[in-house]
C-alpha positions in Angstrom: -0.1 4.1 28.9 -0.8 2.9 25.3 1.0 1.6 22.3 4.7 1.1 22.5 4.8 3.1 25.7 3.4 0.1 27.5 6.1 -2.2 26.1 8.8 -0.2 27.8 7.6 -1.7 31.1 8.8 -5.2 30.1 5.9 -6.7 32.0 7.3 -5.1 35.2 5.3 -4.1 38.2 6.3 -0.5 38.2 4.1 0.7 41.1 6.9 3.0 42.1 9.2 5.2 40.1 12.6 3.6 39.5 15.5 5.5 41.1 19.2 5.9 40.1 18.5 5.7 36.4 22.1 6.4 35.3 21.0 9.2 33.0 19.6 6.7 30.4 16.1 6.2 29.1 14.7 3.3 27.2 13.5 4.0 23.6 12.6 2.1 20.5 14.6 2.1 17.2 13.3 2.2 13.7 13.2 -1.6 13.5 11.0 -2.0 16.6 13.8 -3.2 18.9 14.8 -1.2 22.0 17.9 0.5 23.4 18.8 3.4 25.6 19.3 7.1 24.9 21.0 9.8 27.1 19.5 13.0 28.3 20.4 14.7 25.0 18.4 12.2 23.0 21.5 10.4 21.6 21.9 6.6 21.5 24.2 5.2 24.2 23.1 1.5 23.9 21.8 1.0 20.4 18.5 -0.9 19.8 19.2 -4.6 20.3 16.6 -5.8 22.7 13.1 -7.1 22.3 11.9 -5.3 25.5 13.6 -3.1 28.1 12.8 -1.5 31.4 14.1 1.7 33.1 17.4 1.7 34.9 17.3 1.6 38.7 20.2 1.3 41.1 22.5 0.9 38.1 20.7 -2.0 36.4 17.9 -2.3 33.9 15.8 -5.3 33.0 16.0 -6.5 29.4 14.6 -9.3 27.2 16.7 -10.2 24.2 14.3 -12.1 22.1 10.5 -12.5 21.8 9.4 -15.3 24.1 12.9 -15.4 25.7 13.9 -15.0 29.3 14.7 -11.7 31.0 17.8 -10.5 32.9 19.7 -7.4 33.9 22.3 -5.2 32.2 24.5 -2.4 33.5 24.8 1.1 31.9 27.6 -0.3 29.6 25.3 -3.0 28.2 27.1 -5.7 30.0 24.9 -8.6 31.2 25.2 -8.6 35.0 22.4 -11.1 35.8 21.8 -13.7 33.1 18.4 -13.9 31.4 16.5 -16.7 33.2 13.4 -15.0 34.4 9.9 -15.0 32.9 9.3 -11.4 34.2 11.0 -9.0 36.5 10.8 -5.7 38.4 13.3 -2.9 38.9 15.8 -2.9 41.8 14.9 -0.9 44.9 16.6 -1.1 48.3 19.1 -3.6 46.8 16.5 -6.2 45.8 14.2 -6.9 42.9 11.2 -9.1 42.4 11.6 -11.7 39.6 9.2 -14.3 38.3 9.7 -17.9 37.5 6.6 -19.6 36.0 3.6 -18.3 37.9 5.3 -17.2 41.1 7.6 -14.3 42.3 10.6 -14.2 44.5 13.4 -11.7 45.3 17.0 -11.5 44.2 19.9 -9.3 45.2 22.1 -7.4 42.7 24.4 -10.4 42.3 21.5 -12.5 41.2 21.4 -14.5 44.4 18.1 -15.5 45.9 16.9 -13.5 48.9 13.6 -15.3 48.9 12.7 -18.2 46.7 9.7 -17.8 44.2 6.5 -18.5 46.1 4.3 -15.4 45.8 1.3 -14.5 43.5 2.2 -10.8 43.8 5.5 -9.2 44.9 5.9 -5.5 45.3 9.2 -3.5 45.3 11.1 -3.1 48.6 10.4 0.1 50.4 12.0 1.1 53.7 13.5 -2.3 54.1 10.5 -4.5 53.5 8.3 -5.6 50.6 4.6 -6.4 50.6 3.6 -9.7 49.0 0.6 -11.9 48.4 1.0 -15.7 48.6 -0.2 -18.1 46.0 -3.1 -18.9 48.4 -4.1 -15.2 48.5 -2.7 -14.4 52.0 -1.0 -11.0 52.5 2.3 -10.5 54.2 5.8 -9.1 53.7 9.4 -10.1 53.2 12.1 -8.3 55.2 15.7 -7.6 54.2 16.9 -10.9 55.5 14.5 -12.8 53.2 12.1 -13.8 56.0 8.5 -14.0 55.0 6.0 -12.9 57.6 2.3 -13.7 57.0 0.9 -10.5 58.4 -0.9 -8.2 56.0 0.7 -4.7 56.4 0.7 -1.2 55.0 3.9 0.5 54.1 6.9 0.4 56.5 8.2 3.7 57.9 10.3 4.2 61.0 10.7 0.4 61.1 7.0 -0.1 61.7 4.0 -0.9 59.5 0.2 -0.7 60.1 -1.3 -4.2 60.5 -4.9 -5.4 61.3 -6.0 -8.0 63.9 -9.6 -8.8 64.7 -10.9 -5.5 63.3 -8.3 -3.3 65.1 -5.1 -1.8 63.8 -1.6 -1.6 65.4 2.0 -1.5 64.3 4.3 -4.5 63.6 8.1 -4.4 63.4 10.1 -6.0 60.5 10.0 -9.4 62.3 6.2 -9.4 62.5 6.0 -8.7 66.3 3.6 -6.2 67.7 5.4 -2.9 68.5 2.1 -1.1 69.2 -0.9 -3.3 70.1 -4.0 -3.3 67.8 -6.4 -0.8 69.3 -7.2 1.8 66.5 -10.0 1.9 64.0 -7.8 3.5 61.4 -4.1 3.8 61.1 -1.7 5.2 58.5 2.1 4.8 58.1 4.4 7.2 59.9 5.3 10.5 58.1 7.5 13.1 59.7 7.6 10.8 62.8 3.9 10.9 63.4 1.1 8.5 62.3 -2.5 9.4 61.7 -4.9 7.2 63.8 -8.6 7.1 64.7 -9.9 6.1 68.1 -13.1 4.0 68.6 -15.3 7.1 68.2 -13.8 7.6 64.7 -12.0 10.8 65.7 -8.6 11.4 64.2 -5.4 12.3 66.0 -1.6 11.5 65.6 0.6 9.0 67.4 4.3 9.1 68.1 6.5 6.0 67.5 5.9 4.7 71.0 2.1 4.6 70.3 1.3 7.6 72.5 -1.0 10.4 71.4 1.1 13.3 70.3 -2.0 15.0 69.1 -5.2 13.8 70.9 -8.0 12.5 68.6 -10.4 15.4 68.0 -10.7 15.8 64.2 -13.4 14.6 61.8 -10.8 13.6 59.3 -7.1 14.2 58.5 -4.2 13.4 56.3 -0.5 12.6 56.9 2.1 15.1 58.0 4.4 16.4 55.3 6.8 19.3 55.8 5.6 19.5 59.4 2.0 20.3 58.6 -1.0 18.0 58.3 -4.4 18.8 56.8 -7.2 18.2 59.3 -11.0 18.6 59.1 -13.1 20.4 61.7 -16.8 21.0 61.2 -16.6 20.2 57.4 -13.7 22.7 56.9 -10.1 21.9 56.4 -7.0 23.6 57.9 -3.5 22.6 58.8 -2.0 21.4 62.0 1.6 21.6 63.3 3.3 18.7 65.2 2.5 20.3 68.6 -1.2 20.2 67.9 -1.6 23.9 67.2 -3.7 25.0 64.2 -1.1 26.7 61.9 -3.7 27.5 59.3 -7.3 27.8 60.5 -10.0 25.6 59.0 -11.4 27.4 56.0 -11.1 25.1 52.9 -13.6 22.6 51.4 -10.6 20.2 50.9 -6.9 20.4 51.6 -3.9 18.2 50.6 -0.4 17.9 52.1 2.4 20.4 51.5 5.1 19.7 49.0 7.9 22.2 48.2 6.1 24.8 50.4 2.8 24.7 48.5 -0.4 22.8 49.2 -3.5 22.3 47.0 -6.7 23.5 48.5 -10.3 23.6 47.3 -12.6 26.6 47.9 -15.9 28.0 46.8 -17.1 26.4 43.6 -15.1 23.3 43.9 -12.0 24.7 42.2 -8.5 24.0 43.4 -5.6 26.3 43.9 -2.5 26.5 46.1 -1.6 28.1 49.4 1.8 28.8 51.0 2.6 28.0 54.6 1.1 31.3 55.8 -2.2 30.1 54.4 -2.1 32.7 51.6 -3.5 31.7 48.2 -0.6 32.0 45.8 -2.2 30.2 42.9 -5.9 31.1 42.4 -8.5 28.3 42.5 -9.0 27.4 38.9 -8.3 23.7 38.5 -10.7 20.7 38.7 -7.7 18.7 39.9 -4.2 19.7 41.1 -1.3 17.5 42.3 1.7 18.1 44.5 4.7 20.1 43.4 7.9 18.3 42.6 10.9 20.0 41.1 8.9 23.3 40.8 6.2 21.7 38.7 2.8 20.0 39.3 0.3 18.1 37.3 -3.1 19.9 37.0 -6.4 19.7 35.0 -8.9 22.3 34.3 -11.7 20.0 33.2 -10.8 16.7 35.0 -10.2 15.0 31.6 -7.0 16.5 30.2 -3.9 17.0 32.2 -0.8 19.2 31.9 2.0 20.6 34.0 2.0 24.0 35.7 4.8 26.0 37.3 4.8 27.7 40.7 2.9 30.7 39.3 0.1 28.4 38.1 0.8 28.8 34.4 0.8 25.7 32.1 4.3 24.9 30.8 3.1 21.6 29.3 -0.4 22.2 27.8 -3.2 20.1 29.2 -3.5 17.6 26.4 -2.8 14.3 28.2 -5.4 11.8 29.5 -3.7 11.6 32.9 -0.7 12.2 35.0 2.6 10.7 33.8 5.6 10.0 36.1 8.9 11.7 35.4 12.0 9.8 34.5 15.3 11.8 34.8 13.1 15.0 34.4 11.4 13.7 31.2 7.9 12.4 30.7 6.9 9.4 28.5 3.9 10.8 26.7 1.6 10.4 23.7 0.3 13.6 22.2 -1.5 13.9 18.8 -0.4 10.3 18.0 3.2 11.2 18.6 5.0 9.1 21.3 8.2 9.9 23.1 10.0 11.9 25.9 9.1 15.5 26.6 10.3 17.9 29.3 8.1 19.9 31.6 8.2 22.8 29.2 6.7 20.8 26.4 10.0 20.4 24.5 10.6 17.0 22.8 13.8 15.2 23.9 13.1 12.2 21.6 10.3 11.3 19.3 9.7 7.6 18.8 10.0 6.5 15.2 6.9 5.1 13.4 6.2 1.5 14.3 7.6 -0.9 11.7 
């Protein structure tokens, strides 16, 4: 992200896409200040802010003046949480990370402290917990009660998160207690109720939430379950496994990725990537150097690995491959820079709003 596109982040973390955006998008005005437009490209909150962030859970971060403090407004422009922070993140799961001085803490949507500032890094809440790094560089997480647990973890899912101890991996609960004892050489968060794990031989299988093998370790490699299928590797070829352990699509691909909206990217032959359906049939011929998951009937793809665009479910580009990388969607629109023009564009390449020239 370059130019004024980066300024829209307000110094936020933005590792995840904000949700509940109220149908409003941040945009700059002719004088360089920022406001919010609706999904027809019309001003709803006219430019009056030095910096703004995206709406999430009904609130957006704003900074009124250069060098001033940041706070939160609602979709009417009413200040809900007074500007008093040096930086802030979007709300997710009812909480947001905010920064005072050099350290981060968490507040609720009333502006009350969930956890006082004490962290070097504070990630958004996800499934009830947020990963953090202390000022001393120690990893841990904060739960929904504001308790800090100094145990480095992966993402929480099904109330559990992968965590290491003495070179082994197990699962901890949101209080930091061991729910599944450390015993695995590799461990992923739960997806579709199953978690990828490796035994001490390095073979991959899948665990249930009690820590029992739902699918015995037997694969050279694997990825998480999505839409009740998981890519697994046998003798250098990839296929797809169902939750019972049966091969739903036999190993035949040089690489395979999880299903999304009924399609999965696979690589065959000359290292080109296409898509299969759940019967294993190629429905989009291998032609891409890189191809991502489908969301809302569209996927990011690149023919040369350098320029990206958006394809539809037939594999045709609806947004020409002219961007240097994938861009996250906000309310169905993409914040892009094409031919020195910045603004919001839909998946068909139609401009919603072009940013005015910088003052």
